[in-house]
Backbone as CSV, one residue per row, in Angstrom:
resi,resn,N_x,N_y,N_z,CA_x,CA_y,CA_z,C_x,C_y,C_z
1,MET,-53.715,-197.455,-12.433,-54.496,-198.163,-11.947,-54.401,-198.360,-10.733
2,PRO,-55.600,-198.328,-10.210,-55.643,-197.932,-8.263,-54.724,-199.200,-7.351
3,ARG,-54.008,-199.298,-6.751,-53.111,-200.546,-6.309,-53.713,-201.111,-4.737
4,HIS,-55.000,-200.623,-4.414,-55.474,-201.010,-3.546,-56.699,-202.278,-4.138
5,HIS,-56.876,-202.901,-3.252,-57.339,-204.089,-3.462,-59.110,-204.279,-3.227
6,ASN,-59.852,-204.744,-3.555,-60.995,-204.926,-3.428,-60.948,-205.961,-1.869
7,LYS,-61.973,-205.992,-1.042,-61.757,-206.751,0.335,-61.859,-208.408,-0.077
8,ASP,-62.991,-208.231,-1.235,-63.653,-209.499,-1.397,-62.750,-210.567,-2.158
9,SER,-61.558,-209.427,-2.982,-60.913,-210.223,-3.601,-59.782,-212.035,-3.179
10,ALA,-59.627,-212.291,-2.320,-59.010,-213.322,-1.795,-59.377,-213.785,-0.954
11,PRO,-59.558,-214.557,0.045,-60.013,-215.537,0.950,-59.483,-214.828,2.186
12,GLY,-58.388,-215.411,1.578,-57.487,-215.331,2.997,-56.644,-214.058,2.701
13,GLY,-57.226,-212.834,2.253,-56.149,-211.997,1.877,-55.262,-211.696,0.765
14,SER,-54.833,-211.159,0.633,-53.465,-210.185,-0.444,-52.502,-211.571,-0.637
15,GLN,-51.871,-211.884,-1.330,-50.461,-212.261,-1.406,-49.817,-212.433,-0.569
16,ARG,-49.327,-210.764,-0.344,-48.562,-210.638,0.765,-48.828,-211.199,2.394
17,GLN,-50.168,-210.579,2.418,-50.869,-211.459,3.115,-50.716,-212.509,3.959
18,LEU,-51.275,-213.298,2.945,-50.546,-214.683,2.552,-49.379,-215.376,3.272
19,ARG,-48.222,-214.522,2.331,-46.808,-214.761,2.722,-46.400,-214.337,4.177
20,VAL,-46.932,-213.477,4.432,-46.330,-213.168,5.658,-47.149,-213.654,7.112
21,GLY,-48.261,-213.814,6.467,-48.705,-214.804,7.758,-48.341,-216.304,7.873
22,GLU,-48.174,-216.932,6.754,-47.143,-218.230,6.519,-46.152,-218.052,7.241
23,THR,-45.125,-217.091,6.852,-43.963,-216.862,7.989,-44.309,-216.604,9.372
24,VAL,-44.871,-215.952,9.635,-45.532,-215.913,10.915,-45.907,-217.043,11.647
25,ARG,-46.166,-217.881,10.562,-47.289,-219.417,11.323,-45.518,-220.327,11.515
26,HIS,-44.432,-219.868,10.808,-43.589,-221.045,10.764,-42.512,-220.868,12.149
27,ALA,-42.828,-219.215,12.033,-41.911,-219.036,13.200,-42.499,-219.231,14.745
28,ILE,-44.081,-218.946,14.763,-44.603,-218.782,15.902,-44.352,-221.029,16.429
29,ALA,-44.767,-221.626,14.873,-44.695,-223.084,15.486,-43.044,-223.521,15.792
30,ASP,-42.203,-222.871,15.431,-41.101,-222.792,16.195,-40.669,-223.116,17.338
31,ILE,-41.139,-221.727,17.218,-41.266,-221.449,18.856,-41.265,-222.284,20.116
32,LEU,-42.951,-222.679,19.599,-43.816,-223.426,20.372,-42.997,-225.060,20.594
33,SER,-42.762,-225.346,19.243,-42.182,-226.873,19.331,-40.350,-226.698,20.004
34,GLN,-39.724,-226.054,20.016,-38.790,-225.819,20.802,-38.320,-225.397,22.200
35,GLY,-40.075,-225.350,22.476,-40.157,-225.288,24.727,-39.476,-223.950,24.620
36,SER,-39.614,-223.034,23.622,-38.925,-221.304,24.100,-39.559,-220.854,25.259
37,VAL,-40.678,-220.776,24.923,-41.899,-220.453,26.461,-41.761,-221.100,27.665
38,HIS,-41.485,-220.635,28.520,-41.751,-221.377,29.974,-42.640,-220.617,30.805
39,ASP,-43.060,-221.593,30.400,-44.833,-221.749,31.057,-45.330,-223.129,31.513
40,PRO,-45.120,-223.438,32.709,-45.839,-224.916,33.217,-46.918,-225.528,32.565
41,GLU,-48.183,-224.384,32.023,-49.096,-224.701,31.546,-48.849,-225.628,30.155
42,LEU,-47.955,-224.837,29.546,-47.478,-224.812,28.270,-46.528,-226.388,27.890
43,GLU,-46.055,-226.416,28.920,-44.820,-227.563,28.827,-45.060,-228.851,28.212
44,GLY,-46.726,-229.550,28.719,-47.394,-230.414,28.722,-48.093,-230.517,27.076
45,HIS,-48.491,-229.823,26.849,-49.044,-229.563,25.605,-48.406,-229.769,24.312
46,ILE,-48.806,-230.159,23.286,-48.203,-230.036,21.892,-49.214,-229.689,20.929
47,ILE,-48.696,-228.210,20.865,-49.963,-227.030,19.933,-49.217,-226.986,18.480
48,THR,-50.425,-227.032,17.519,-50.707,-226.940,16.479,-50.815,-225.452,15.896
49,VAL,-50.265,-224.801,15.330,-50.895,-223.896,14.512,-51.112,-223.738,13.089
50,PRO,-52.486,-224.154,12.857,-52.129,-224.288,11.502,-52.732,-223.397,10.454
51,GLU,-53.107,-222.040,11.035,-53.247,-221.216,10.150,-52.774,-219.801,11.128
52,VAL,-52.543,-218.949,10.096,-52.258,-217.208,11.281,-52.864,-216.084,9.866
53,ARG,-54.008,-215.438,10.356,-53.962,-214.585,9.046,-53.837,-212.818,9.315
54,MET,-53.188,-212.419,9.056,-52.743,-211.112,9.020,-53.845,-209.918,8.612
55,SER,-53.576,-208.978,9.460,-55.066,-207.557,9.521,-53.575,-206.777,7.879
56,PRO,-54.580,-206.029,7.010,-54.410,-205.867,6.184,-52.945,-204.876,5.862
57,ASP,-53.069,-204.161,7.019,-51.864,-203.296,7.219,-50.513,-204.051,8.218
58,LEU,-50.566,-205.752,8.159,-49.683,-206.352,8.719,-49.346,-205.950,10.316
59,LYS,-49.933,-205.390,10.743,-50.033,-204.822,11.803,-50.909,-206.274,13.335
60,LEU,-51.287,-206.787,12.555,-52.104,-207.775,13.648,-52.175,-209.542,13.508
61,ALA,-51.849,-210.238,13.860,-51.647,-211.478,14.033,-52.701,-212.446,14.526
62,THR,-53.368,-212.634,13.853,-54.200,-213.630,14.308,-53.886,-215.125,14.087
63,ILE,-53.640,-215.495,15.873,-53.141,-216.871,15.605,-53.974,-218.308,15.834
64,TYR,-54.092,-218.902,14.919,-54.857,-219.824,15.329,-54.116,-221.657,15.966
65,VAL,-54.516,-221.630,17.052,-54.089,-223.008,17.894,-55.159,-223.873,18.111
66,MET,-54.407,-225.185,18.162,-54.682,-226.120,18.674,-54.041,-227.348,19.303
67,PRO,-54.068,-227.173,20.686,-53.450,-228.481,21.425,-54.252,-229.670,20.973
68,LEU,-52.562,-230.627,20.960,-53.130,-231.961,20.528,-54.169,-232.590,21.261
69,GLY,-55.398,-233.112,20.494,-55.936,-233.735,20.871,-57.264,-232.879,21.457
70,GLY,-57.112,-231.873,20.975,-58.283,-230.810,21.909,-58.231,-230.701,23.043
71,ARG,-57.163,-230.677,24.104,-57.530,-230.971,25.324,-56.952,-229.585,26.104
72,ASP,-57.759,-229.168,26.879,-57.332,-228.087,27.748,-56.941,-226.874,26.996
73,ILE,-57.711,-226.441,25.995,-58.169,-225.133,25.097,-57.772,-223.960,25.944
74,ASP,-58.520,-224.240,26.663,-58.369,-222.339,27.589,-57.717,-222.624,27.927
75,VAL,-56.984,-223.724,28.557,-55.549,-223.380,29.144,-54.641,-223.048,28.669
76,VAL,-54.707,-223.554,27.177,-53.414,-223.188,26.357,-53.497,-221.572,26.039
77,ILE,-54.887,-221.558,25.582,-55.048,-220.016,24.899,-55.044,-218.806,25.985
78,ALA,-55.235,-219.139,27.353,-54.790,-218.069,28.445,-53.011,-218.167,28.955
79,ALA,-52.152,-218.988,29.008,-51.141,-219.451,28.895,-50.428,-218.736,27.355
80,LEU,-51.024,-218.683,26.313,-50.313,-217.782,25.195,-50.881,-217.031,25.758
81,GLU,-52.228,-215.990,26.048,-52.076,-214.767,25.988,-51.144,-214.059,27.160
82,ARG,-50.758,-215.178,28.362,-50.118,-214.185,29.324,-48.829,-214.048,28.914
83,ASN,-48.228,-214.764,28.079,-47.207,-214.870,26.911,-46.457,-214.530,25.768
84,LYS,-47.673,-213.872,26.047,-48.076,-212.560,23.911,-47.188,-211.382,23.897
85,LYS,-46.199,-210.980,24.818,-45.108,-210.029,25.103,-43.410,-210.559,24.468
86,PHE,-43.622,-211.832,25.003,-42.879,-212.450,24.449,-42.543,-213.139,22.949
87,LEU,-43.434,-213.651,23.450,-43.932,-214.099,21.673,-43.833,-213.718,20.325
88,ARG,-44.193,-212.168,20.954,-44.436,-211.173,19.750,-42.831,-210.868,19.852
89,GLY,-42.029,-210.407,20.652,-40.279,-210.708,20.527,-39.912,-211.425,19.962
90,GLU,-40.213,-212.607,20.362,-39.781,-213.966,19.457,-39.493,-213.684,17.752
91,ILE,-41.277,-213.817,17.464,-41.520,-213.042,16.148,-40.206,-212.174,15.512
92,ALA,-40.640,-210.608,16.127,-40.057,-209.835,15.810,-38.742,-210.208,15.201
93,HIS,-37.679,-210.847,16.081,-36.478,-211.348,15.977,-36.505,-212.250,14.445
94,ARG,-37.496,-213.320,14.209,-37.056,-214.297,13.293,-38.224,-213.579,12.081
95,VAL,-38.846,-212.833,12.208,-39.621,-212.438,10.708,-39.234,-210.792,10.516
96,ASN,-38.450,-210.810,9.296,-37.672,-209.504,8.761,-38.967,-208.357,8.275
97,LEU,-39.541,-207.959,9.585,-40.889,-206.856,9.199,-40.515,-205.343,9.718
98,LYS,-41.308,-204.249,9.050,-40.580,-203.125,9.525,-41.385,-202.479,11.225
99,PHE,-42.546,-203.600,11.470,-43.278,-203.377,12.291,-43.718,-205.385,12.711
100,ALA,-43.182,-204.974,14.457,-43.437,-206.066,15.425,-44.834,-206.775,14.891
101,PRO,-45.642,-207.263,14.598,-47.281,-207.561,14.555,-47.960,-207.714,16.187
102,ASP,-48.643,-206.509,16.237,-49.098,-207.776,17.634,-49.884,-208.861,17.314
103,VAL,-50.031,-209.679,18.602,-50.363,-211.008,17.821,-52.257,-211.356,19.159
104,ARG,-52.845,-212.314,18.140,-53.983,-212.693,19.148,-53.919,-214.239,18.827
105,PHE,-54.392,-214.923,20.121,-54.645,-216.349,19.535,-55.984,-216.426,20.064
106,ARG,-56.367,-217.493,18.639,-57.638,-218.071,19.102,-57.890,-219.805,18.335
107,VAL,-58.630,-220.230,18.857,-58.843,-221.569,18.465,-59.398,-221.925,17.697
108,ASP,-58.822,-223.149,16.664,-58.986,-223.282,15.783,-60.181,-224.241,15.805
109,GLU,-61.067,-224.045,15.112,-62.410,-224.471,15.223,-62.487,-226.075,13.747
110,ARG,-61.971,-225.811,12.801,-62.034,-226.492,11.689,-62.477,-228.010,11.959
111,PHE,-61.003,-228.531,12.678,-61.515,-230.258,13.123,-62.844,-230.405,13.802
112,ASP,-63.324,-229.173,14.582,-65.008,-229.226,15.086,-65.880,-229.442,13.816
113,GLU,-65.782,-228.291,13.229,-66.368,-228.466,11.711,-66.584,-229.321,11.150
114,ALA,-65.492,-230.085,10.780,-65.152,-230.981,10.297,-66.214,-232.563,10.265
115,GLU,-65.471,-232.299,11.888,-66.360,-233.751,12.492,-68.258,-233.104,12.152
116,ARG,-68.848,-232.092,12.516,-69.851,-232.002,12.520,-70.971,-232.082,10.886
117,ILE,-69.978,-231.447,10.066,-69.998,-231.898,8.447,-70.137,-233.283,8.482
118,GLU,-69.334,-234.218,9.127,-69.267,-235.901,8.807,-70.434,-236.520,9.383
119,LYS,-70.428,-235.830,10.196,-71.794,-236.603,10.745,-73.153,-236.657,10.193
120,LEU,-73.124,-234.877,9.500,-74.553,-234.897,9.135,-74.279,-235.321,7.368
121,LEU,-73.371,-235.764,7.045,-73.252,-237.012,5.821,-73.551,-238.228,5.993
122,ARG,-73.500,-238.684,7.511,-73.749,-240.188,8.165,-75.371,-240.618,7.878
123,THR,-75.880,-239.255,8.663,-77.016,-239.029,8.788,-78.563,-239.818,7.706
124,PRO,-79.262,-240.564,8.401,-80.307,-241.173,7.404,-81.131,-240.850,6.143
125,ALA,-80.867,-239.537,6.574,-81.662,-238.863,5.831,-81.033,-238.281,4.307
126,VAL,-79.840,-237.980,4.461,-78.953,-237.976,3.522,-78.075,-239.501,2.896
127,GLN,-78.015,-240.161,3.534,-77.997,-241.970,3.109,-78.821,-241.967,2.247
128,ARG,-80.305,-241.583,2.774,-81.277,-241.418,1.468,-81.251,-241.151,-0.183
129,ASP,-80.921,-239.918,0.378,-80.534,-239.003,-0.963,-79.345,-239.287,-1.545
130,LEU,-78.661,-239.969,-1.068,-77.310,-240.482,-1.666,-77.518,-241.873,-2.559
131,GLU,-78.240,-242.783,-2.236,-78.558,-243.694,-2.617,-79.389,-243.832,-3.882
132,PRO,-78.543,-244.239,-4.965,-79.346,-244.858,-6.133,-80.240,-244.932,-6.621
133,ASP,-81.553,-244.399,-7.296,-82.855,-244.826,-7.534,-83.270,-246.050,-8.303
134,SER,-83.774,-246.902,-7.649,-83.930,-248.471,-8.357,-84.817,-248.738,-9.409
135,ASP,-86.025,-247.552,-9.078,-87.083,-247.212,-10.191,-86.774,-246.412,-11.399
136,LYS,-86.026,-245.988,-11.506,-85.382,-245.173,-12.622,-83.964,-246.101,-13.597
137,SER,-85.195,-246.951,-14.358,-84.315,-247.935,-15.099,-84.603,-247.371,-16.787
């Protein structure tokens, strides 16, 4: 039986990708929460790391971040990108992998998407469709 997996087999990747991604997520969250990154633009922010997606070869980690309150997103992403080399080294020390994954930072937009869906559900057209029909007895 072949060992390669279908690309569409799991939404977040293989079990291995998910497990390593979660380990990297914990490591990066610890690094950021301990204030190990000495950057003045990061010091005033509490940063949430809701997800890390690993490439199939585990050499690239896409780290999704969101500053508390969603403020200064561009400033935070730029500061993380500036400190990418330091963060990669710290991840390499904390996570036991053959190769330290290259890291890239992205804004986590799930909160915005959830808010958009919530607004759609509150529209009059949707509310009308959700009301029970009174003439069906």
